C-alpha positions as CSV (number, residue, x, y, z in Angstrom):
1,X,-32.0,20.1,8.0
2,X,-29.2,18.9,6.3
3,X,-25.7,18.5,7.9
4,X,-22.8,19.5,6.4
5,X,-21.2,16.8,4.7
6,X,-17.7,14.7,6.4
7,X,-14.9,15.2,4.4
8,X,-11.6,12.6,4.5
9,X,-8.6,13.5,3.0
10,X,-5.6,10.9,2.2
11,X,-2.3,11.8,0.6
12,X,1.0,9.9,0.4
13,X,3.6,10.5,3.0
14,X,6.4,12.4,1.0
15,X,8.6,13.8,3.6
16,X,11.3,14.6,1.4
17,X,11.8,18.3,0.0
18,X,12.5,19.2,-3.1
19,X,15.6,21.4,-1.5
20,X,16.7,17.9,0.4
21,X,16.0,15.4,-2.9
22,X,18.6,18.0,-4.7
23,X,21.1,17.7,-1.8
24,X,21.0,14.2,-1.6
25,X,21.6,13.9,-5.1
26,X,24.6,16.6,-5.3
27,X,26.1,14.5,-2.4
28,X,25.6,11.1,-4.0
29,X,26.9,12.6,-7.4
30,X,30.3,13.6,-6.1
31,X,31.9,10.1,-5.4
32,X,31.1,8.4,-8.3
33,X,32.3,11.3,-10.6
34,X,35.2,12.1,-8.8
35,X,36.3,8.3,-9.0
36,X,35.0,7.9,-12.6
37,X,36.9,11.2,-13.2
38,X,40.2,9.8,-11.8
39,X,39.9,6.8,-13.5
40,X,39.0,8.3,-16.9
41,X,42.5,10.2,-16.6
42,X,44.1,7.0,-16.0
43,X,42.8,5.9,-19.3
44,X,39.8,3.7,-18.0
45,X,37.5,6.1,-19.7
46,X,34.4,3.5,-19.8
47,X,33.7,4.1,-16.4
48,X,32.2,7.4,-17.1
49,X,29.2,6.4,-19.2
50,X,28.4,3.7,-16.8
51,X,28.6,6.6,-13.6
52,X,26.4,9.2,-15.6
53,X,23.7,6.2,-16.5
54,X,23.8,5.4,-12.7
55,X,23.1,8.8,-11.6
56,X,20.6,9.2,-14.4
57,X,18.6,6.7,-12.9
58,X,18.7,8.1,-9.6
59,X,17.5,11.0,-10.9
60,X,14.8,9.6,-12.5
61,X,13.9,7.6,-9.3
62,X,14.2,10.6,-7.1
63,X,11.5,12.5,-9.9
64,X,9.1,9.5,-9.1
65,X,9.1,10.0,-5.8
66,X,8.8,13.6,-5.6
67,X,6.0,13.7,-8.1
68,X,4.0,11.3,-5.7
69,X,3.5,14.6,-3.6
70,X,0.8,15.8,-6.2
71,X,-1.6,12.7,-5.4
72,X,-4.7,13.1,-3.2
73,X,-8.0,11.4,-2.7
74,X,-11.0,12.8,-0.8
75,X,-13.7,11.1,0.2
76,X,-17.1,13.0,1.0
77,X,-19.5,11.4,2.7
78,X,-23.2,13.1,2.8
79,X,-26.4,11.7,3.6
80,X,-27.1,10.8,0.6
81,X,-23.8,10.1,-1.3
82,X,-20.2,8.9,-1.5
83,X,-18.1,10.7,-3.3
84,X,-14.3,10.1,-4.0
85,X,-12.4,12.8,-5.6
86,X,-8.6,11.4,-6.8
87,X,-6.1,14.3,-8.0
88,X,-2.8,14.0,-9.3
89,X,-1.3,17.2,-10.5
90,X,-3.9,18.4,-13.2
91,X,-5.8,15.1,-13.7
92,X,-9.1,14.7,-11.5
93,X,-11.4,11.9,-11.2
94,X,-15.0,11.9,-9.2
95,X,-16.8,8.8,-8.5
96,X,-20.5,9.5,-6.7
97,X,-21.8,6.5,-5.3
98,X,-25.1,6.4,-3.3
99,X,-24.5,6.1,0.5
100,X,-27.4,3.3,0.7
101,X,-25.9,1.0,-1.5
102,X,-22.4,1.4,-1.3
103,X,-20.1,-1.1,0.5
104,X,-16.6,-0.6,1.6
105,X,-14.2,-3.6,1.2
106,X,-10.8,-4.5,2.4
107,X,-10.0,-7.2,0.1
108,X,-6.8,-9.6,1.1
109,X,-3.7,-9.6,-1.3
110,X,-3.2,-12.3,-3.8
111,X,-0.1,-13.1,-2.0
112,X,1.7,-12.1,1.3
113,X,4.2,-9.7,-0.3
114,X,1.4,-7.6,-2.1
115,X,-0.8,-4.9,-0.3
116,X,-4.3,-5.3,0.3
117,X,-6.8,-3.4,-1.5
118,X,-9.4,-1.0,-0.2
119,X,-12.5,-0.3,-2.4
120,X,-15.6,1.5,-2.1
121,X,-18.4,-0.5,-4.7
122,X,-22.0,0.1,-5.7
123,X,-24.0,-1.0,-8.8
124,X,-21.3,-2.8,-10.4
125,X,-18.6,0.2,-9.9
126,X,-15.8,0.4,-7.7
127,X,-13.1,2.9,-6.8
128,X,-9.7,1.8,-4.9
129,X,-8.6,4.0,-2.1
130,X,-5.3,4.9,-0.7
131,X,-3.4,2.5,-2.9
132,X,-0.2,4.7,-1.2
133,X,-1.2,3.9,2.5
134,X,0.7,1.4,5.0
135,X,-1.1,-1.7,5.7
136,X,-2.3,-0.4,9.0
137,X,-3.2,3.2,7.6
138,X,-5.7,1.5,5.1
139,X,-7.2,-1.1,7.9
140,X,-7.8,2.4,9.8
141,X,-9.5,4.1,6.9
142,X,-11.5,1.1,6.1
143,X,-13.1,0.5,9.9
144,X,-13.8,4.5,9.6
145,X,-15.5,4.4,6.5
146,X,-17.2,1.2,7.3
147,X,-18.7,3.0,10.4
148,X,-19.5,6.1,8.6
149,X,-21.2,4.3,5.2
150,X,-22.6,1.1,7.0
151,X,-23.6,-2.1,5.0
152,X,-25.6,-2.2,1.8
153,X,-29.5,-1.1,2.8
154,X,-28.4,0.5,5.9
155,X,-27.6,3.9,6.8
156,X,-25.9,4.6,9.8
157,X,-27.1,7.7,11.8
158,X,-25.0,10.7,10.7
159,X,-22.4,11.8,12.7
């Protein structure tokens, strides 16, 4: 009797809503534009392009932050396979590894300021998981996956 697959879905924590981002952006726009407008009336008009540039960079950063909410990774573990499906808006990619040969590796960072890397590897292929997770979340996911997948040539009993 084949058991149902175990699915783990991970996604970044994006607590800022679109409405919240809009309100934040509007509240941040008022002071620079008010000061820039006042100074422009006094003859210091070059202040306005710099204020506009500052707000354009902030708008770009908010947009990039909001775009992360569409990132998802779904890890599906069956008795035979480990499948990782990565989605970002309309782009999808799927990598399938034989469970018996798959290895879960948590690699140390090259320097102290960089995050670790969590990968599933088999037969010369690898897939990075949870690049958007915190260090603690990444370690917890690595432990959970190691218990589910096991080591090479080891298939733990199915939960």
